[in-house]
C-alpha positions in Angstrom: -0.1 0.0 0.1 1.2 3.5 -0.7 1.6 6.6 1.4 -1.9 8.1 -0.4 -4.3 4.9 0.7 -3.1 5.0 3.9 -3.7 8.5 4.3 -6.8 8.2 2.4 -8.1 5.3 4.7 -6.7 7.3 7.8 -9.1 10.3 7.4 -12.0 8.2 6.3 -11.6 6.2 9.7 -11.5 9.6 11.3 -14.5 11.2 9.9 -16.3 7.9 11.0 -14.8 7.9 14.5 -15.9 11.7 14.7 -19.0 11.3 13.2 -20.1 8.4 15.7 -18.8 10.4 18.9 -20.7 13.5 17.5 -23.9 11.4 17.0 -23.8 9.5 20.9 -22.5 12.6 23.2 -24.6 15.4 21.0 -27.4 14.4 19.3 -28.4 11.8 21.6 -28.1 14.1 24.4 -30.2 16.6 22.4 -33.3 14.3 21.6 -32.8 12.8 25.5 -33.6 16.8 26.4 -36.5 17.3 23.6 -38.1 14.7 24.8 -38.1 15.5 28.4 -39.0 19.2 27.6 -41.8 18.4 25.2 -44.1 16.8 27.6 -43.8 20.4 29.8 -44.2 22.6 26.5 -47.5 20.6 25.4 -48.8 20.9 28.7 -48.6 24.8 28.4 -49.7 25.2 25.2 -52.5 23.0 26.1 -53.7 25.6 29.1 -53.1 28.7 26.9 -54.8 27.5 23.8 -57.6 26.4 26.2 -57.6 29.4 28.3 -57.6 31.8 24.7 -60.0 29.7 23.5 -58.6 29.6 20.2 -59.8 25.7 19.7 -62.9 23.9 19.5 -63.7 21.8 22.5 -63.2 18.6 20.4 -60.3 19.5 18.6 -56.7 18.6 18.9 -53.0 20.5 19.3 -50.6 19.0 17.1 -47.2 19.1 18.2 -43.6 18.6 16.6 -39.9 19.4 17.8 -38.5 21.6 15.2 -35.3 22.4 16.5 -33.2 20.2 15.3 -32.7 22.2 12.1 -31.8 25.4 14.5 -28.9 23.6 16.4 -28.2 21.3 19.4 -30.0 22.2 22.9 -32.6 24.3 21.0 -35.9 23.4 22.5 -38.3 24.6 19.9 -41.8 23.1 19.0 -44.0 23.7 16.1 -47.8 23.4 16.9 -51.1 24.1 14.7 -54.5 23.6 15.7 -58.0 24.6 14.1 -58.3 27.7 14.8 -61.8 29.5 15.9 -62.8 33.2 14.6 -58.8 34.0 14.3 -58.5 35.9 11.1 -54.6 37.3 9.6 -55.3 40.3 11.1 -55.8 38.9 14.7 -52.3 37.4 14.1 -50.2 39.9 16.5 -52.8 39.8 19.2 -53.5 36.2 19.4 -49.5 36.0 19.8 -49.4 38.6 22.4 -52.1 36.7 24.2 -50.9 33.3 24.0 -47.3 34.2 25.0 -48.5 36.1 28.0 -50.8 32.6 28.8 -47.9 30.2 28.2 -45.9 32.6 30.7 -48.2 32.2 33.3 -48.3 28.8 32.9 -44.7 28.7 33.8 -45.4 30.9 37.0 -47.8 28.8 37.8 -45.9 25.5 37.5 -42.6 26.6 39.0 -40.9 25.9 35.4 -37.1 26.6 35.2 -35.8 29.1 32.8 -32.8 31.2 32.1 -34.7 34.4 31.8 -36.1 34.9 35.4 -39.4 37.4 34.1 -40.2 34.6 30.8 -40.8 31.0 30.5 -41.7 30.5 26.4 -41.7 33.1 23.7 -43.7 32.6 20.5 -41.3 33.0 17.8 -43.2 32.7 14.5 -47.3 32.2 14.4 -49.3 32.1 11.0 -52.3 30.9 9.4 -53.3 28.8 6.6 -56.5 28.1 5.8 -58.6 27.4 9.2 -55.4 25.9 10.7 -53.3 28.2 13.3 -49.7 27.1 13.4 -47.2 28.9 16.2 -43.5 28.0 17.2 -42.9 28.2 21.4 -39.4 28.4 22.5 -38.6 27.0 26.3 -36.8 29.2 27.4 -35.2 26.6 29.9 -31.5 27.0 28.3 -29.2 29.9 27.2 -29.1 28.1 23.9 -32.5 28.2 23.1 -32.8 32.1 24.9 -29.7 32.7 22.2 -32.0 31.4 19.7 -35.1 33.6 20.3 -32.9 36.7 20.7 -31.3 36.2 16.7 -34.8 35.4 15.9 -36.0 38.9 17.1 -33.0 40.6 15.9 -33.8 38.8 12.3 -37.2 41.0 12.4 -36.1 43.7 13.1 
């Protein structure tokens, strides 16, 4: 075997070891944290949506973890519901009221937060036909808080 072949094989093995370690150390920790966090955010969102009377009584709230795109440790989840009496012009008011209810849930349940005045942030909200979609970030860790601050800077 010549030196070039040995270097190529060495680089391939190093890459495999790196990605293996990265998967088991970083990705699994983020997945574990998201699985632990999602029920808390789901409960807060259910509380807030019902308090604001945004959905019919027989409607369900569908959630998914969407922060895998944004980076490790970001605790952000996407929700969508069949909206009741929500118009596109109402979205800023709905967002503000929903975020207020989410944060009241955080206060009432003594949740963890890196920002003592805020537990949750709605980072995006849109209406598609009768479906209301919104992203909820749980400000449990510094990475999520920085993610929310970055999104605010993008909106400015």
